[in-house]
N, C-alpha and C positions, 0 to 999 in steps of 0.2 A: 158593657158586657164583654166587649172585645178586649178592653184594657185589663179587666179582671182576669180574663182567661190568659192574657199575656204574662201577668205577674205570677199567676198560679203555675204557669208552665216555664217559669224562669230557669228552673233546673235544666230544662231542655233548650235554653237560649243558644243561638248560634254564636260561634267565636267572633264573627265580624261585629255583631250587635254589642257584645261585651267590650270589644276594643273601642268602639265608638263611644260607649258610655264612659269608659275610663278616661279617654282623652277629653271628653266634655268636662269631667270632674276636675281634671288637672287644670284646664283653662280657667274654670271658675275659681279655683283656689289661688292661682297666680293673680287673677284680676282682683280678688279680695285683698290679698296682702299688699298689692300695689296701691290700692285705694287707702288702706290703713297707713302705709308709709307716707303717702302724700299728705294725709291729714295730720300725721305727727309732725312732719316737716313744717307744715304751714303754721301749726300752733307754736312750735319751737321758735320759729323766726319772729313771731309776734311777742313772745315772752322773753326772748334772749336779751334784748336791750335792757329790760327792767332788771334782770338778774345781774348783768354786767355792771350796771350803774350802782346797784346796791353793794356789790363786792368792792368796787373802786372807792366808794365812799367810806366803807368800813375796813379798808385794807390795813390801816394803822392799828385798829383795835384788835383785829383777828390775826395779825402777823405772828405775835408771840404764841398764841394757842396753836397756830398752824405749824410752827417750827417744832414746838414741843410734841405735837402729835406725830410729825414726820420722824423725829428722833425716836419716839417710843416704838413706832412701827419697825424701824431699822433694828433697834435692840431686840424687840420681840422676835423678829425674823431670824436674827443671829442665834438667840437662845434656843429657839425651837428647831432651827435648821441644823445646828451643830451636831446633835446626836444622829440626825438622819445622814449627814455627810460622813460622820465617823463610822456608822454601820455600813454605809455603801462602799466606803474606801478604807478598809481596815489598815492598809499600809500607812496611810496618812495619820490615822489615829494612834498607831504604835510609835510614832516619832515623838521625841521630847520637844515640844514646841518652845520650851523655855530656852533651848539652845539655838533656836532658829535665828539666823542673822541674815536679813535680806541683802545687805550689802555684799556679804561673802558669797551668796548665791549668784548675785549679778556678776561679781568678779570672776567666779569660776566659769561662768557661761561665756566669758569673753575668750577669744583666742590669744595665744601668746604674741601674735603679730600686733595686737592692739597695744601691747606693752613693750614693743621693740624700742631699744635705746635710740633716742633722737636728740639732736641738739636744737634747742629753742633759741632762735636768734632774737635778742631784744631789740625793740625799736628805739630804745633810748640811745642818745648820742654817747659814744664811747670816749672816754677821756684819756685812755692809755692803751698800751699794747697788751693784748690778751693772748693766752695760749689755747690753741684748739687742738684736740686729739683727732687725728684722721680716722675715719670710719670706712668700712668697705664701700666701694663705689665712688668714693671721693676722687676728684681730680683737682689739679691746681686751679683750673678755670671755674669749676663748680664751687670750690671753697671761696674763691674771690667773689663770685656772684652772691654767695650767701651773706657775706659781710660787706658787700658794697664797695670793695676796693679793687684795684687793678692787680693782675697777676704779677706784674713787675714789682709792685710794692711788697708783696709777700716774699718774692725772691730776694729782694734787697734786704728785707728785715731778717731773713734766715740765711743769707749768704749762699743761696742755692745756685749751683752751676747750671742746672737745667730745670725743667718743669715737672720732674718726677717727685711724687710724694709717697710715703710708705704708711700702710695701715698701722694704727696705734702709735704713730710717731707724733710728738708735739710740734706744732707749727705756730710761730709767732704771727699774730695778725695785727697790723697797725690800725689805728682808729679811722684813718682816712687814706685816700690814695696819695702817696708821697713817700718821704724818707723819714726814718727815725734817726736822729743825730744826737750823739753825746758831746756836749760842749767841752771844748778844750781851752787851754789858757790863751787869752788874747783874742778869742773869737767874739764877734758881735752878730747881731741879727742881720746886718747888711752883708758882712763877709760870708755868713752861712748861706744867705739867699743867693749871693753871687756864685758860691761854690756849687749849689744845687740848681742853678739856672731857673730860679723862680723869683717872685716878688717878695720883698721883706714885709710888705703889708699883709700878705697871706699868713705869714708866721705870726704876726701880731694879732691878726683877726681870729686865729684859732683860740677859742675861749679857754682851753685847758692848758695853754702854755703859760708858765709862771715866769715872772721877771723880778729881779731884786729891786729894781727901780722902775716904776711904771712911767716915769717921765722920760727916762733915757733908754728904757727897755734893756737895762743891763742884765747880763746872764751870769749864772753861777757855774764855775768850773765843775764838770761832772754831771750836770743836770741833763735830763733827757728832754729833747726839744723835738716837737712834731713839725715837719716841714711840708705843708700841703703842696701837692703838685710838684714836689721837688724831684730832680733826676740826678742820680749819682754821676759824677764826672767820669768820662771815659778815659782811662789811663792808656796812653800810647805805649805799646810794647817797645822796649828798648833792647836792641841786640847787645849782649854782654861784651864788654871789652875783653879782648883775647890776649892771653899771654902766649908768646911763641912756644910751640912744642916741637922738639927735634926728634921726630920719629922717622926712622929710616925704613926702607922697604916699600912694598906695594900697598895699595889701598886697604883699609880695614872695613869699609862699608859703613863706618860711623863718621859723620862729618861735624866739624866745628863751624861756628859762625865765621864767615870769611872776613868780616869787618865789623865796625861798631857804628851805631846810629839808631834811628827810629824806624820801625817797620811801618811803611806807608801803604803797602798793599799786600794782602795775603793771597795765597793761591786760589784761583777760581778756574772754572773749566776752560775759559778762553785765555787765561794768563796763569799757567801752571808754573809759577815761580814766586819768589818772595823779593819785594823791593825794600832796600835798606837805604834810607836817606841820611845825609850828614853834611851840613853846610861847610864843615872844615875839610871835606874831601880827603879822608884818611886813606892809608894804604889798604890794599886788598891782599889777603893771604890765601894760600892754598887750603881748601877745606879738608883735603886728605892727600896723602902722598900719591904720586903718579907721574905721568909724562905728558908734556904739552903736545897736542896733536893738531891744534888749529890756532892761528893767531892772525886776525884780520882787522883791517881798519876801514869799515864801511861808512858811507855818508848817511845812509838811512838804516832802518831796522835796528839791529843790535849795536850799531856804531862800532867803536873799537871794542873788540871782545876776544876772549881766550877760552879754548876748550881743553880740558885736562882729562886724560883717560887714566883711570885708577887700576886697570888690569884685572878687575874682578866683575866686569859687566856694568860698572858704574862710570859715569862721566859727569863732570861739573862744568857749567858755563858761567863766565863772569863778563857781563856786558855793560855798555855805556861808559867805558873807562876813558879817562883823559890822557892816560899814559900806560904803556905796556912795557914791562921789564923783561919779558921772556920771549923766546923764539921756539918754533916747532922743534921737537926733539929734546928740549931741556927737561931734566928731571926735577920734580918739586917735592918738598918735604912738608908734611902736614903741620900747619901753624907756623912754619919757619920761612918758607919761600914766599917772596912778594910777587904776586901776579902783576900788579900795576897799581894805579891810583884811581880812586872813585872820580867819576866825571859826569858829563851830560851830553854825550855824543849820540848820534843816530836819532831814533824816535824817542826823544826824551824832553821833558819840560823843566827839569831841575836836576841838581846834583844828587845822584843815587846810584846804587848798584843793583842790577837785575841779576839774581842768582838762581840758577836752575840745577836740579839733580836729575840726571837721566839714567834710566835703567833699561838696558837692551836697546839703547838709542831712542827711547821714548821718555819724555819729561814726566816725572812723577812729583807728588807733593813732597817738597823738601823738608817740611816740618816733621815728617815721620822719621827722618834720619838725622836731623840736627840735634846736638846735645843742648 
């Protein structure tokens, strides 16, 4: 009777009782679905192996229908979905799809940097000299590194005086580090190897060098020969033989070579002079007109030497002489007056002339003033 009264008066049920009933219903619902899910999982695990075995056994028979069905689904999806896409994206529908070129779209999406001009260096062995066009950012060392040769090899091939290269300028690149030589009359593999201070076998071993006779390695006049690891011979500078010049008056500031021979040492910070050697010990002439202001015969240092004042702030010194022909106060004429004879006195190890140009009493680089 009490329960009947309670349900009859449910409209007047307190909020707490309603809340408790609702939570009880939720808990019962969760427990129910959990039980159902557990039952489904248990049944699936029991029957899964049977289904898998059946499909594995019949995979060959059903593969073609499966593929056909998959393709049909894709086609159907495209046919049905195309109008939907067209209505959703009218801008796409308005385009003429017949003119659509995927490759052009991809290319336009790339930046210009992706198409910057670059030089692709082939890994194949090169058999001859090639021409490379210098691009911005190139240096002689970077170009040499690109092609796997030394910087000297590039300089020799292009007769470059220094390591500067100009953008857009053509540069000859030898196939290997070494020298590119044009064969002259009478030259052989052995004479060329000796000239470039390398081994004749290296020339023969280079696979792209041709020979008129493979037994004797005979060469054809005018052919181009690659000399691997070759080094051009260093030519010893020779002071020009002078013809006496009879120029009267004071110094001009321009000097001629005082004697003839080979330059054995150039000016450096500790030896600001030029040494000219000649075993024949020729005469030494005045490099410019002037007056002798010093003539000494020392046992050490400059040895027998003469100092000439040219009256314009310049002086010239001639040292290590074996004979002196002038005295202090004598006037000299450029290219005509003999100072003395080349020798090896003082601090000297061989017959040569130590020649200095002094400006304001300080030795300067004479090569800047010599003709």
